[in-house]
Biotite code that builds the C-alpha atoms (Angstrom):
import biotite.structure as struc

atoms = struc.array([
    struc.Atom([64.479, 96.910, 160.915], chain_id="A", res_id=1, res_name="MET", atom_name="CA", element="C"),
    struc.Atom([61.855, 98.861, 159.364], chain_id="A", res_id=2, res_name="PRO", atom_name="CA", element="C"),
    struc.Atom([61.475, 98.230, 155.697], chain_id="A", res_id=3, res_name="ALA", atom_name="CA", element="C"),
    struc.Atom([60.263, 101.698, 154.433], chain_id="A", res_id=4, res_name="GLY", atom_name="CA", element="C"),
    struc.Atom([58.881, 104.793, 155.776], chain_id="A", res_id=5, res_name="TRP", atom_name="CA", element="C"),
    struc.Atom([55.016, 105.550, 154.354], chain_id="A", res_id=6, res_name="PRO", atom_name="CA", element="C"),
    struc.Atom([53.931, 109.112, 154.005], chain_id="A", res_id=7, res_name="LEU", atom_name="CA", element="C"),
    struc.Atom([51.563, 109.794, 157.008], chain_id="A", res_id=8, res_name="ILE", atom_name="CA", element="C"),
    struc.Atom([49.390, 112.691, 157.493], chain_id="A", res_id=9, res_name="GLY", atom_name="CA", element="C"),
    struc.Atom([49.742, 114.286, 154.498], chain_id="A", res_id=10, res_name="ARG", atom_name="CA", element="C"),
    struc.Atom([46.558, 113.409, 152.360], chain_id="A", res_id=11, res_name="ALA", atom_name="CA", element="C"),
    struc.Atom([44.772, 116.401, 152.264], chain_id="A", res_id=12, res_name="GLU", atom_name="CA", element="C"),
    struc.Atom([48.019, 118.511, 151.378], chain_id="A", res_id=13, res_name="GLU", atom_name="CA", element="C"),
    struc.Atom([48.487, 115.515, 148.308], chain_id="A", res_id=14, res_name="LEU", atom_name="CA", element="C"),
    struc.Atom([44.807, 115.700, 147.191], chain_id="A", res_id=15, res_name="ARG", atom_name="CA", element="C"),
    struc.Atom([45.145, 119.663, 146.906], chain_id="A", res_id=16, res_name="PHE", atom_name="CA", element="C"),
    struc.Atom([48.704, 119.445, 144.896], chain_id="A", res_id=17, res_name="ILE", atom_name="CA", element="C"),
    struc.Atom([47.111, 116.745, 142.893], chain_id="A", res_id=18, res_name="GLY", atom_name="CA", element="C"),
    struc.Atom([44.403, 119.145, 142.058], chain_id="A", res_id=19, res_name="GLY", atom_name="CA", element="C"),
    struc.Atom([46.801, 121.683, 140.632], chain_id="A", res_id=20, res_name="LEU", atom_name="CA", element="C"),
    struc.Atom([46.588, 121.905, 136.657], chain_id="A", res_id=21, res_name="THR", atom_name="CA", element="C"),
    struc.Atom([48.145, 124.408, 134.259], chain_id="A", res_id=22, res_name="VAL", atom_name="CA", element="C"),
    struc.Atom([44.883, 126.274, 133.625], chain_id="A", res_id=23, res_name="ARG", atom_name="CA", element="C"),
    struc.Atom([43.895, 129.498, 132.111], chain_id="A", res_id=24, res_name="GLY", atom_name="CA", element="C"),
    struc.Atom([43.504, 131.195, 135.513], chain_id="A", res_id=25, res_name="ASN", atom_name="CA", element="C"),
    struc.Atom([44.314, 130.699, 138.766], chain_id="A", res_id=26, res_name="GLY", atom_name="CA", element="C"),
    struc.Atom([47.879, 129.404, 140.716], chain_id="A", res_id=27, res_name="PRO", atom_name="CA", element="C"),
    struc.Atom([49.797, 126.777, 138.609], chain_id="A", res_id=28, res_name="SER", atom_name="CA", element="C"),
    struc.Atom([51.759, 125.170, 141.217], chain_id="A", res_id=29, res_name="GLY", atom_name="CA", element="C"),
    struc.Atom([52.664, 125.115, 144.868], chain_id="A", res_id=30, res_name="VAL", atom_name="CA", element="C"),
    struc.Atom([55.496, 126.051, 147.210], chain_id="A", res_id=31, res_name="VAL", atom_name="CA", element="C"),
    struc.Atom([56.032, 124.044, 150.193], chain_id="A", res_id=32, res_name="LEU", atom_name="CA", element="C"),
    struc.Atom([57.966, 125.657, 152.970], chain_id="A", res_id=33, res_name="ALA", atom_name="CA", element="C"),
    struc.Atom([58.617, 124.355, 156.391], chain_id="A", res_id=34, res_name="GLY", atom_name="CA", element="C"),
    struc.Atom([61.675, 123.684, 158.507], chain_id="A", res_id=35, res_name="ALA", atom_name="CA", element="C"),
    struc.Atom([64.096, 120.748, 157.864], chain_id="A", res_id=36, res_name="PRO", atom_name="CA", element="C"),
    struc.Atom([62.963, 117.193, 158.561], chain_id="A", res_id=37, res_name="GLY", atom_name="CA", element="C"),
    struc.Atom([58.771, 118.511, 157.807], chain_id="A", res_id=38, res_name="VAL", atom_name="CA", element="C"),
    struc.Atom([58.565, 116.179, 154.888], chain_id="A", res_id=39, res_name="GLY", atom_name="CA", element="C"),
    struc.Atom([58.963, 118.627, 152.115], chain_id="A", res_id=40, res_name="LYS", atom_name="CA", element="C"),
    struc.Atom([60.685, 116.578, 149.796], chain_id="A", res_id=41, res_name="THR", atom_name="CA", element="C"),
    struc.Atom([58.645, 113.498, 150.444], chain_id="A", res_id=42, res_name="ARG", atom_name="CA", element="C"),
    struc.Atom([55.292, 115.083, 149.797], chain_id="A", res_id=43, res_name="LEU", atom_name="CA", element="C"),
    struc.Atom([57.051, 116.674, 146.225], chain_id="A", res_id=44, res_name="ALA", atom_name="CA", element="C"),
    struc.Atom([58.226, 113.484, 145.605], chain_id="A", res_id=45, res_name="ARG", atom_name="CA", element="C"),
    struc.Atom([54.722, 111.796, 146.106], chain_id="A", res_id=46, res_name="ALA", atom_name="CA", element="C"),
    struc.Atom([52.863, 114.279, 144.268], chain_id="A", res_id=47, res_name="ALA", atom_name="CA", element="C"),
    struc.Atom([55.257, 114.075, 140.985], chain_id="A", res_id=48, res_name="LEU", atom_name="CA", element="C"),
    struc.Atom([54.929, 110.184, 141.393], chain_id="A", res_id=49, res_name="ALA", atom_name="CA", element="C"),
    struc.Atom([50.704, 110.742, 141.344], chain_id="A", res_id=50, res_name="ALA", atom_name="CA", element="C"),
    struc.Atom([51.081, 113.091, 138.281], chain_id="A", res_id=51, res_name="ALA", atom_name="CA", element="C"),
    struc.Atom([52.991, 110.704, 136.418], chain_id="A", res_id=52, res_name="GLU", atom_name="CA", element="C"),
    struc.Atom([50.630, 108.055, 137.011], chain_id="A", res_id=53, res_name="GLN", atom_name="CA", element="C"),
    struc.Atom([47.811, 110.419, 135.768], chain_id="A", res_id=54, res_name="ARG", atom_name="CA", element="C"),
    struc.Atom([49.822, 110.684, 132.427], chain_id="A", res_id=55, res_name="GLY", atom_name="CA", element="C"),
    struc.Atom([52.132, 113.966, 132.864], chain_id="A", res_id=56, res_name="ALA", atom_name="CA", element="C"),
    struc.Atom([55.653, 113.957, 132.054], chain_id="A", res_id=57, res_name="VAL", atom_name="CA", element="C"),
    struc.Atom([57.291, 114.995, 135.373], chain_id="A", res_id=58, res_name="THR", atom_name="CA", element="C"),
    struc.Atom([61.183, 116.350, 135.775], chain_id="A", res_id=59, res_name="ARG", atom_name="CA", element="C"),
    struc.Atom([62.862, 116.450, 139.003], chain_id="A", res_id=60, res_name="TRP", atom_name="CA", element="C"),
    struc.Atom([65.591, 119.278, 140.103], chain_id="A", res_id=61, res_name="ALA", atom_name="CA", element="C"),
    struc.Atom([67.312, 119.366, 143.146], chain_id="A", res_id=62, res_name="ALA", atom_name="CA", element="C"),
    struc.Atom([68.959, 123.236, 144.229], chain_id="A", res_id=63, res_name="ALA", atom_name="CA", element="C"),
    struc.Atom([72.258, 122.875, 146.170], chain_id="A", res_id=64, res_name="THR", atom_name="CA", element="C"),
    struc.Atom([74.259, 125.303, 147.588], chain_id="A", res_id=65, res_name="ALA", atom_name="CA", element="C"),
    struc.Atom([77.725, 123.992, 145.274], chain_id="A", res_id=66, res_name="SER", atom_name="CA", element="C"),
    struc.Atom([75.743, 124.266, 142.176], chain_id="A", res_id=67, res_name="ALA", atom_name="CA", element="C"),
    struc.Atom([74.729, 127.867, 142.945], chain_id="A", res_id=68, res_name="ARG", atom_name="CA", element="C"),
    struc.Atom([77.586, 129.329, 141.248], chain_id="A", res_id=69, res_name="GLY", atom_name="CA", element="C"),
    struc.Atom([76.727, 127.464, 137.898], chain_id="A", res_id=70, res_name="LEU", atom_name="CA", element="C"),
    struc.Atom([74.292, 128.856, 135.588], chain_id="A", res_id=71, res_name="PRO", atom_name="CA", element="C"),
    struc.Atom([71.281, 126.813, 135.491], chain_id="A", res_id=72, res_name="LEU", atom_name="CA", element="C"),
    struc.Atom([73.267, 124.793, 137.762], chain_id="A", res_id=73, res_name="GLY", atom_name="CA", element="C"),
    struc.Atom([70.196, 122.888, 139.562], chain_id="A", res_id=74, res_name="ALA", atom_name="CA", element="C"),
    struc.Atom([68.979, 121.435, 135.730], chain_id="A", res_id=75, res_name="PHE", atom_name="CA", element="C"),
    struc.Atom([72.253, 120.341, 134.283], chain_id="A", res_id=76, res_name="ALA", atom_name="CA", element="C"),
    struc.Atom([71.558, 116.630, 134.873], chain_id="A", res_id=77, res_name="ALA", atom_name="CA", element="C"),
    struc.Atom([68.866, 117.280, 132.759], chain_id="A", res_id=78, res_name="THR", atom_name="CA", element="C"),
    struc.Atom([70.391, 120.088, 130.282], chain_id="A", res_id=79, res_name="LEU", atom_name="CA", element="C"),
    struc.Atom([73.708, 118.416, 129.652], chain_id="A", res_id=80, res_name="GLY", atom_name="CA", element="C"),
    struc.Atom([76.107, 120.026, 127.434], chain_id="A", res_id=81, res_name="ALA", atom_name="CA", element="C"),
    struc.Atom([75.008, 123.849, 126.824], chain_id="A", res_id=82, res_name="VAL", atom_name="CA", element="C"),
    struc.Atom([76.002, 127.047, 125.547], chain_id="A", res_id=83, res_name="GLY", atom_name="CA", element="C"),
    struc.Atom([76.790, 130.154, 127.433], chain_id="A", res_id=84, res_name="SER", atom_name="CA", element="C"),
    struc.Atom([74.444, 132.636, 126.121], chain_id="A", res_id=85, res_name="ASP", atom_name="CA", element="C"),
    struc.Atom([71.970, 133.081, 128.908], chain_id="A", res_id=86, res_name="PRO", atom_name="CA", element="C"),
    struc.Atom([68.899, 133.733, 126.009], chain_id="A", res_id=87, res_name="THR", atom_name="CA", element="C"),
    struc.Atom([69.584, 130.685, 124.410], chain_id="A", res_id=88, res_name="LEU", atom_name="CA", element="C"),
    struc.Atom([70.219, 128.386, 127.801], chain_id="A", res_id=89, res_name="LEU", atom_name="CA", element="C"),
    struc.Atom([66.861, 129.471, 129.110], chain_id="A", res_id=90, res_name="LEU", atom_name="CA", element="C"),
    struc.Atom([65.626, 128.418, 125.536], chain_id="A", res_id=91, res_name="ARG", atom_name="CA", element="C"),
    struc.Atom([67.183, 125.330, 125.611], chain_id="A", res_id=92, res_name="GLN", atom_name="CA", element="C"),
    struc.Atom([66.278, 124.553, 128.949], chain_id="A", res_id=93, res_name="ALA", atom_name="CA", element="C"),
    struc.Atom([62.600, 124.651, 128.675], chain_id="A", res_id=94, res_name="GLY", atom_name="CA", element="C"),
    struc.Atom([62.551, 122.865, 125.949], chain_id="A", res_id=95, res_name="GLU", atom_name="CA", element="C"),
    struc.Atom([64.309, 120.223, 127.412], chain_id="A", res_id=96, res_name="ALA", atom_name="CA", element="C"),
    struc.Atom([62.318, 120.323, 130.420], chain_id="A", res_id=97, res_name="LEU", atom_name="CA", element="C"),
    struc.Atom([58.829, 120.226, 128.608], chain_id="A", res_id=98, res_name="LEU", atom_name="CA", element="C"),
    struc.Atom([60.154, 117.680, 125.893], chain_id="A", res_id=99, res_name="SER", atom_name="CA", element="C"),
    struc.Atom([57.365, 114.939, 125.624], chain_id="A", res_id=100, res_name="GLY", atom_name="CA", element="C"),
    struc.Atom([54.705, 116.650, 127.450], chain_id="A", res_id=101, res_name="ALA", atom_name="CA", element="C"),
    struc.Atom([51.616, 115.809, 125.921], chain_id="A", res_id=102, res_name="GLY", atom_name="CA", element="C"),
    struc.Atom([47.704, 115.975, 127.131], chain_id="A", res_id=103, res_name="ARG", atom_name="CA", element="C"),
    struc.Atom([48.578, 114.957, 130.205], chain_id="A", res_id=104, res_name="GLY", atom_name="CA", element="C"),
    struc.Atom([51.116, 118.113, 130.426], chain_id="A", res_id=105, res_name="GLY", atom_name="CA", element="C"),
    struc.Atom([54.334, 118.686, 132.543], chain_id="A", res_id=106, res_name="ALA", atom_name="CA", element="C"),
    struc.Atom([54.881, 118.509, 136.008], chain_id="A", res_id=107, res_name="VAL", atom_name="CA", element="C"),
    struc.Atom([58.399, 120.115, 137.262], chain_id="A", res_id=108, res_name="LEU", atom_name="CA", element="C"),
    struc.Atom([59.444, 119.357, 140.811], chain_id="A", res_id=109, res_name="GLY", atom_name="CA", element="C"),
    struc.Atom([62.339, 121.835, 142.443], chain_id="A", res_id=110, res_name="VAL", atom_name="CA", element="C"),
    struc.Atom([63.764, 120.630, 145.821], chain_id="A", res_id=111, res_name="ASP", atom_name="CA", element="C"),
    struc.Atom([65.568, 123.174, 147.950], chain_id="A", res_id=112, res_name="ASP", atom_name="CA", element="C"),
    struc.Atom([64.220, 126.167, 145.601], chain_id="A", res_id=113, res_name="ALA", atom_name="CA", element="C"),
    struc.Atom([65.884, 128.663, 147.847], chain_id="A", res_id=114, res_name="HIS", atom_name="CA", element="C"),
    struc.Atom([69.150, 127.553, 146.859], chain_id="A", res_id=115, res_name="LEU", atom_name="CA", element="C"),
    struc.Atom([68.809, 128.136, 142.929], chain_id="A", res_id=116, res_name="LEU", atom_name="CA", element="C"),
    struc.Atom([70.956, 130.454, 140.760], chain_id="A", res_id=117, res_name="ASP", atom_name="CA", element="C"),
    struc.Atom([69.636, 133.630, 139.331], chain_id="A", res_id=118, res_name="GLU", atom_name="CA", element="C"),
    struc.Atom([69.119, 131.834, 136.066], chain_id="A", res_id=119, res_name="LEU", atom_name="CA", element="C"),
    struc.Atom([67.364, 128.574, 137.411], chain_id="A", res_id=120, res_name="SER", atom_name="CA", element="C"),
    struc.Atom([64.953, 130.617, 138.969], chain_id="A", res_id=121, res_name="ALA", atom_name="CA", element="C"),
    struc.Atom([64.314, 133.018, 135.633], chain_id="A", res_id=122, res_name="THR", atom_name="CA", element="C"),
    struc.Atom([63.477, 129.630, 134.069], chain_id="A", res_id=123, res_name="LEU", atom_name="CA", element="C"),
    struc.Atom([61.168, 127.962, 136.976], chain_id="A", res_id=124, res_name="VAL", atom_name="CA", element="C"),
    struc.Atom([59.565, 131.933, 136.662], chain_id="A", res_id=125, res_name="HIS", atom_name="CA", element="C"),
    struc.Atom([59.040, 131.717, 133.149], chain_id="A", res_id=126, res_name="GLN", atom_name="CA", element="C"),
    struc.Atom([57.451, 128.469, 132.900], chain_id="A", res_id=127, res_name="LEU", atom_name="CA", element="C"),
    struc.Atom([54.915, 129.157, 135.779], chain_id="A", res_id=128, res_name="VAL", atom_name="CA", element="C"),
    struc.Atom([54.003, 132.736, 133.846], chain_id="A", res_id=129, res_name="LEU", atom_name="CA", element="C"),
    struc.Atom([53.810, 130.919, 130.401], chain_id="A", res_id=130, res_name="ARG", atom_name="CA", element="C"),
    struc.Atom([51.421, 128.367, 132.503], chain_id="A", res_id=131, res_name="ARG", atom_name="CA", element="C"),
    struc.Atom([53.858, 125.605, 130.181], chain_id="A", res_id=132, res_name="GLU", atom_name="CA", element="C"),
    struc.Atom([54.101, 123.404, 133.642], chain_id="A", res_id=133, res_name="ALA", atom_name="CA", element="C"),
    struc.Atom([52.867, 122.760, 136.715], chain_id="A", res_id=134, res_name="THR", atom_name="CA", element="C"),
    struc.Atom([55.126, 123.346, 139.411], chain_id="A", res_id=135, res_name="VAL", atom_name="CA", element="C"),
    struc.Atom([56.007, 122.459, 142.800], chain_id="A", res_id=136, res_name="VAL", atom_name="CA", element="C"),
    struc.Atom([58.700, 123.892, 144.862], chain_id="A", res_id=137, res_name="LEU", atom_name="CA", element="C"),
    struc.Atom([60.275, 123.004, 148.095], chain_id="A", res_id=138, res_name="THR", atom_name="CA", element="C"),
    struc.Atom([62.075, 125.716, 150.259], chain_id="A", res_id=139, res_name="LEU", atom_name="CA", element="C"),
    struc.Atom([63.565, 126.244, 154.256], chain_id="A", res_id=140, res_name="ARG", atom_name="CA", element="C"),
    struc.Atom([61.196, 128.624, 155.889], chain_id="A", res_id=141, res_name="SER", atom_name="CA", element="C"),
    struc.Atom([63.329, 131.594, 156.691], chain_id="A", res_id=142, res_name="GLY", atom_name="CA", element="C"),
    struc.Atom([65.814, 131.144, 154.059], chain_id="A", res_id=143, res_name="GLU", atom_name="CA", element="C"),
    struc.Atom([66.230, 134.015, 151.691], chain_id="A", res_id=144, res_name="PRO", atom_name="CA", element="C"),
    struc.Atom([65.500, 132.903, 148.005], chain_id="A", res_id=145, res_name="ALA", atom_name="CA", element="C"),
    struc.Atom([65.746, 134.525, 144.701], chain_id="A", res_id=146, res_name="PRO", atom_name="CA", element="C"),
    struc.Atom([63.187, 137.505, 144.008], chain_id="A", res_id=147, res_name="ASP", atom_name="CA", element="C"),
    struc.Atom([62.159, 135.133, 140.895], chain_id="A", res_id=148, res_name="ALA", atom_name="CA", element="C"),
    struc.Atom([61.318, 132.572, 143.141], chain_id="A", res_id=149, res_name="VAL", atom_name="CA", element="C"),
    struc.Atom([59.663, 134.267, 146.197], chain_id="A", res_id=150, res_name="THR", atom_name="CA", element="C"),
    struc.Atom([57.816, 136.659, 143.424], chain_id="A", res_id=151, res_name="GLY", atom_name="CA", element="C"),
    struc.Atom([55.817, 133.174, 142.143], chain_id="A", res_id=152, res_name="LEU", atom_name="CA", element="C"),
    struc.Atom([53.827, 133.163, 145.384], chain_id="A", res_id=153, res_name="TRP", atom_name="CA", element="C"),
    struc.Atom([53.751, 136.707, 146.671], chain_id="A", res_id=154, res_name="LYS", atom_name="CA", element="C"),
    struc.Atom([52.158, 138.043, 143.410], chain_id="A", res_id=155, res_name="ASP", atom_name="CA", element="C"),
    struc.Atom([49.832, 134.984, 143.256], chain_id="A", res_id=156, res_name="GLY", atom_name="CA", element="C"),
    struc.Atom([51.264, 132.560, 140.628], chain_id="A", res_id=157, res_name="HIS", atom_name="CA", element="C"),
    struc.Atom([51.713, 129.567, 143.204], chain_id="A", res_id=158, res_name="LEU", atom_name="CA", element="C"),
    struc.Atom([50.076, 128.452, 146.031], chain_id="A", res_id=159, res_name="HIS", atom_name="CA", element="C"),
    struc.Atom([52.260, 128.539, 149.447], chain_id="A", res_id=160, res_name="ARG", atom_name="CA", element="C"),
    struc.Atom([51.667, 126.052, 151.928], chain_id="A", res_id=161, res_name="LEU", atom_name="CA", element="C"),
    struc.Atom([53.737, 126.036, 155.486], chain_id="A", res_id=162, res_name="GLU", atom_name="CA", element="C"),
    struc.Atom([54.520, 122.295, 156.327], chain_id="A", res_id=163, res_name="LEU", atom_name="CA", element="C"),
    struc.Atom([54.174, 121.809, 160.022], chain_id="A", res_id=164, res_name="ARG", atom_name="CA", element="C"),
    struc.Atom([56.225, 118.457, 161.925], chain_id="A", res_id=165, res_name="PRO", atom_name="CA", element="C"),
    struc.Atom([53.818, 115.683, 162.382], chain_id="A", res_id=166, res_name="LEU", atom_name="CA", element="C"),
    struc.Atom([50.993, 115.579, 165.504], chain_id="A", res_id=167, res_name="ALA", atom_name="CA", element="C"),
    struc.Atom([51.621, 113.073, 168.016], chain_id="A", res_id=168, res_name="ALA", atom_name="CA", element="C"),
    struc.Atom([48.586, 111.031, 166.308], chain_id="A", res_id=169, res_name="GLU", atom_name="CA", element="C"),
    struc.Atom([50.083, 111.294, 163.092], chain_id="A", res_id=170, res_name="GLN", atom_name="CA", element="C"),
    struc.Atom([53.349, 110.222, 164.317], chain_id="A", res_id=171, res_name="THR", atom_name="CA", element="C"),
    struc.Atom([51.816, 106.996, 166.001], chain_id="A", res_id=172, res_name="ALA", atom_name="CA", element="C"),
    struc.Atom([50.359, 105.932, 163.126], chain_id="A", res_id=173, res_name="SER", atom_name="CA", element="C"),
    struc.Atom([53.447, 106.137, 161.077], chain_id="A", res_id=174, res_name="LEU", atom_name="CA", element="C"),
    struc.Atom([55.363, 104.121, 163.919], chain_id="A", res_id=175, res_name="LEU", atom_name="CA", element="C"),
    struc.Atom([52.608, 101.522, 163.380], chain_id="A", res_id=176, res_name="GLU", atom_name="CA", element="C"),
    struc.Atom([52.900, 101.812, 159.583], chain_id="A", res_id=177, res_name="GLY", atom_name="CA", element="C"),
    struc.Atom([56.958, 101.282, 159.791], chain_id="A", res_id=178, res_name="VAL", atom_name="CA", element="C"),
    struc.Atom([57.014, 98.773, 162.926], chain_id="A", res_id=179, res_name="LEU", atom_name="CA", element="C"),
    struc.Atom([54.202, 96.496, 161.543], chain_id="A", res_id=180, res_name="GLY", atom_name="CA", element="C"),
    struc.Atom([52.124, 96.614, 164.731], chain_id="A", res_id=181, res_name="GLY", atom_name="CA", element="C"),
    struc.Atom([50.527, 98.414, 167.476], chain_id="A", res_id=182, res_name="PRO", atom_name="CA", element="C"),
    struc.Atom([52.810, 100.958, 169.315], chain_id="A", res_id=183, res_name="VAL", atom_name="CA", element="C"),
    struc.Atom([52.029, 101.017, 173.018], chain_id="A", res_id=184, res_name="GLY", atom_name="CA", element="C"),
    struc.Atom([50.677, 104.588, 174.118], chain_id="A", res_id=185, res_name="SER", atom_name="CA", element="C"),
    struc.Atom([53.509, 105.080, 176.237], chain_id="A", res_id=186, res_name="ALA", atom_name="CA", element="C"),
    struc.Atom([56.294, 104.402, 173.711], chain_id="A", res_id=187, res_name="ALA", atom_name="CA", element="C"),
    struc.Atom([54.604, 106.430, 170.943], chain_id="A", res_id=188, res_name="ALA", atom_name="CA", element="C"),
    struc.Atom([53.694, 109.591, 173.443], chain_id="A", res_id=189, res_name="HIS", atom_name="CA", element="C"),
    struc.Atom([57.975, 109.373, 174.719], chain_id="A", res_id=190, res_name="ASP", atom_name="CA", element="C"),
    struc.Atom([59.093, 109.051, 170.717], chain_id="A", res_id=191, res_name="LEU", atom_name="CA", element="C"),
    struc.Atom([56.860, 111.883, 169.686], chain_id="A", res_id=192, res_name="TRP", atom_name="CA", element="C"),
    struc.Atom([57.824, 114.323, 172.676], chain_id="A", res_id=193, res_name="THR", atom_name="CA", element="C"),
    struc.Atom([61.462, 113.600, 171.920], chain_id="A", res_id=194, res_name="ILE", atom_name="CA", element="C"),
    struc.Atom([61.004, 114.123, 168.139], chain_id="A", res_id=195, res_name="THR", atom_name="CA", element="C"),
    struc.Atom([58.189, 116.507, 168.112], chain_id="A", res_id=196, res_name="ARG", atom_name="CA", element="C"),
    struc.Atom([57.168, 115.084, 164.671], chain_id="A", res_id=197, res_name="GLY", atom_name="CA", element="C"),
    struc.Atom([60.328, 115.442, 162.831], chain_id="A", res_id=198, res_name="ASN", atom_name="CA", element="C"),
    struc.Atom([60.358, 112.481, 160.674], chain_id="A", res_id=199, res_name="THR", atom_name="CA", element="C"),
    struc.Atom([63.952, 112.006, 159.795], chain_id="A", res_id=200, res_name="PRO", atom_name="CA", element="C"),
    struc.Atom([64.834, 112.298, 163.331], chain_id="A", res_id=201, res_name="TYR", atom_name="CA", element="C"),
    struc.Atom([62.434, 109.927, 164.241], chain_id="A", res_id=202, res_name="LEU", atom_name="CA", element="C"),
    struc.Atom([63.558, 107.609, 161.819], chain_id="A", res_id=203, res_name="GLN", atom_name="CA", element="C"),
    struc.Atom([67.384, 107.968, 163.193], chain_id="A", res_id=204, res_name="GLN", atom_name="CA", element="C"),
    struc.Atom([65.738, 107.265, 166.721], chain_id="A", res_id=205, res_name="LEU", atom_name="CA", element="C"),
    struc.Atom([63.653, 104.535, 165.699], chain_id="A", res_id=206, res_name="VAL", atom_name="CA", element="C"),
    struc.Atom([66.773, 102.704, 163.949], chain_id="A", res_id=207, res_name="ASP", atom_name="CA", element="C"),
    struc.Atom([69.045, 103.357, 166.850], chain_id="A", res_id=208, res_name="GLY", atom_name="CA", element="C"),
    struc.Atom([66.495, 101.680, 169.560], chain_id="A", res_id=209, res_name="GLU", atom_name="CA", element="C"),
    struc.Atom([65.412, 98.806, 167.637], chain_id="A", res_id=210, res_name="LEU", atom_name="CA", element="C"),
    struc.Atom([69.101, 97.780, 166.746], chain_id="A", res_id=211, res_name="ASP", atom_name="CA", element="C"),
    struc.Atom([70.012, 98.638, 171.041], chain_id="A", res_id=212, res_name="ALA", atom_name="CA", element="C"),
    struc.Atom([67.038, 96.334, 171.628], chain_id="A", res_id=213, res_name="GLY", atom_name="CA", element="C"),
    struc.Atom([65.284, 99.049, 173.774], chain_id="A", res_id=214, res_name="ARG", atom_name="CA", element="C"),
    struc.Atom([62.240, 98.994, 171.210], chain_id="A", res_id=215, res_name="LEU", atom_name="CA", element="C"),
    struc.Atom([60.693, 95.535, 171.365], chain_id="A", res_id=216, res_name="GLU", atom_name="CA", element="C"),
    struc.Atom([57.667, 93.816, 170.229], chain_id="A", res_id=217, res_name="LYS", atom_name="CA", element="C"),
    struc.Atom([56.169, 92.502, 173.688], chain_id="A", res_id=218, res_name="VAL", atom_name="CA", element="C"),
    struc.Atom([52.885, 90.418, 173.989], chain_id="A", res_id=219, res_name="GLY", atom_name="CA", element="C"),
    struc.Atom([51.847, 91.640, 170.377], chain_id="A", res_id=220, res_name="GLY", atom_name="CA", element="C"),
    struc.Atom([52.774, 95.380, 170.952], chain_id="A", res_id=221, res_name="VAL", atom_name="CA", element="C"),
    struc.Atom([55.767, 97.830, 170.424], chain_id="A", res_id=222, res_name="TRP", atom_name="CA", element="C"),
    struc.Atom([57.218, 98.943, 173.770], chain_id="A", res_id=223, res_name="ARG", atom_name="CA", element="C"),
    struc.Atom([60.177, 101.410, 174.438], chain_id="A", res_id=224, res_name="TRP", atom_name="CA", element="C"),
    struc.Atom([62.303, 101.198, 177.458], chain_id="A", res_id=225, res_name="SER", atom_name="CA", element="C"),
    struc.Atom([65.145, 103.231, 178.200], chain_id="A", res_id=226, res_name="GLY", atom_name="CA", element="C"),
    struc.Atom([66.673, 106.574, 176.912], chain_id="A", res_id=227, res_name="ARG", atom_name="CA", element="C"),
    struc.Atom([68.000, 106.780, 173.435], chain_id="A", res_id=228, res_name="PRO", atom_name="CA", element="C"),
    struc.Atom([71.600, 106.919, 173.205], chain_id="A", res_id=229, res_name="GLN", atom_name="CA", element="C"),
    struc.Atom([72.441, 109.642, 169.864], chain_id="A", res_id=230, res_name="LEU", atom_name="CA", element="C"),
    struc.Atom([74.112, 107.782, 167.350], chain_id="A", res_id=231, res_name="THR", atom_name="CA", element="C"),
    struc.Atom([76.905, 109.140, 164.737], chain_id="A", res_id=232, res_name="PRO", atom_name="CA", element="C"),
    struc.Atom([73.870, 109.374, 162.339], chain_id="A", res_id=233, res_name="GLY", atom_name="CA", element="C"),
    struc.Atom([71.419, 111.098, 164.660], chain_id="A", res_id=234, res_name="LEU", atom_name="CA", element="C"),
    struc.Atom([74.527, 113.472, 166.068], chain_id="A", res_id=235, res_name="ALA", atom_name="CA", element="C"),
    struc.Atom([75.049, 114.395, 162.339], chain_id="A", res_id=236, res_name="GLU", atom_name="CA", element="C"),
    struc.Atom([71.443, 115.159, 161.690], chain_id="A", res_id=237, res_name="LEU", atom_name="CA", element="C"),
    struc.Atom([70.593, 117.066, 164.292], chain_id="A", res_id=238, res_name="LEU", atom_name="CA", element="C"),
    struc.Atom([73.703, 119.101, 163.579], chain_id="A", res_id=239, res_name="HIS", atom_name="CA", element="C"),
    struc.Atom([72.353, 119.880, 160.002], chain_id="A", res_id=240, res_name="ARG", atom_name="CA", element="C"),
    struc.Atom([68.939, 120.606, 161.226], chain_id="A", res_id=241, res_name="SER", atom_name="CA", element="C"),
    struc.Atom([69.830, 122.895, 164.403], chain_id="A", res_id=242, res_name="ALA", atom_name="CA", element="C"),
    struc.Atom([67.788, 120.349, 166.446], chain_id="A", res_id=243, res_name="LEU", atom_name="CA", element="C"),
    struc.Atom([68.113, 120.329, 170.248], chain_id="A", res_id=244, res_name="VAL", atom_name="CA", element="C"),
    struc.Atom([66.051, 117.565, 172.181], chain_id="A", res_id=245, res_name="PRO", atom_name="CA", element="C"),
    struc.Atom([66.302, 119.138, 175.519], chain_id="A", res_id=246, res_name="GLY", atom_name="CA", element="C"),
    struc.Atom([69.296, 117.467, 176.421], chain_id="A", res_id=247, res_name="GLY", atom_name="CA", element="C"),
    struc.Atom([67.551, 114.088, 176.468], chain_id="A", res_id=248, res_name="ARG", atom_name="CA", element="C"),
    struc.Atom([70.223, 112.054, 174.290], chain_id="A", res_id=249, res_name="CYS", atom_name="CA", element="C"),
    struc.Atom([73.604, 111.251, 175.511], chain_id="A", res_id=250, res_name="ARG", atom_name="CA", element="C"),
    struc.Atom([76.382, 110.307, 173.100], chain_id="A", res_id=251, res_name="THR", atom_name="CA", element="C"),
    struc.Atom([76.808, 106.296, 172.503], chain_id="A", res_id=252, res_name="ALA", atom_name="CA", element="C"),
    struc.Atom([80.590, 105.209, 173.602], chain_id="A", res_id=253, res_name="GLY", atom_name="CA", element="C"),
])
């Protein structure tokens, strides 16, 4: 089984994000937008890890539909117990997120920012406008987001990068990195044709085909035979992502 899935095909975006620092003028962060499975979260996580290595204090928050009904719900784990006054909440939250920031500054990552509650969105908006932190947001393209979030890139306070699925060549490189050896061109092409560069879908598919013995190393080269079966994990992923692979998968049973 593959030991891990490296970040492939995003070097240019990662360098771009790394160059964004809190400064006197120009955008002080980035919005990573795209469809499910294009790697928004992994890229944002990698950007924060690189910033931490450079000496920045980093904070990570994940917005969810369930926490959207709570004031500052996305930041509850960071803030702990807080009061009920919105003004006091915002001040406490800002202090907590910026705590420990020195010369390296602070970098805040917010996953699924389109799901932020209004107070959390206001907090992020204030941090950007005051240039107190570099902000890396991810959001799903086409989903409605709070006005305080959309205004950040529409008004030029943050860059917006629209991430696309991995191309065929990038998918082949990812497969070789994961499997630890060359992958036959036919296998790489067929796996990309089915997944269209959607990394979570590809990972589920590869794991299932390895377990089934249809993806195997022959003469030092990874080759794939047969059609994939739709495992429970892959079925759940397809349901969440609303992906339909052209009817080429069948239910395992």
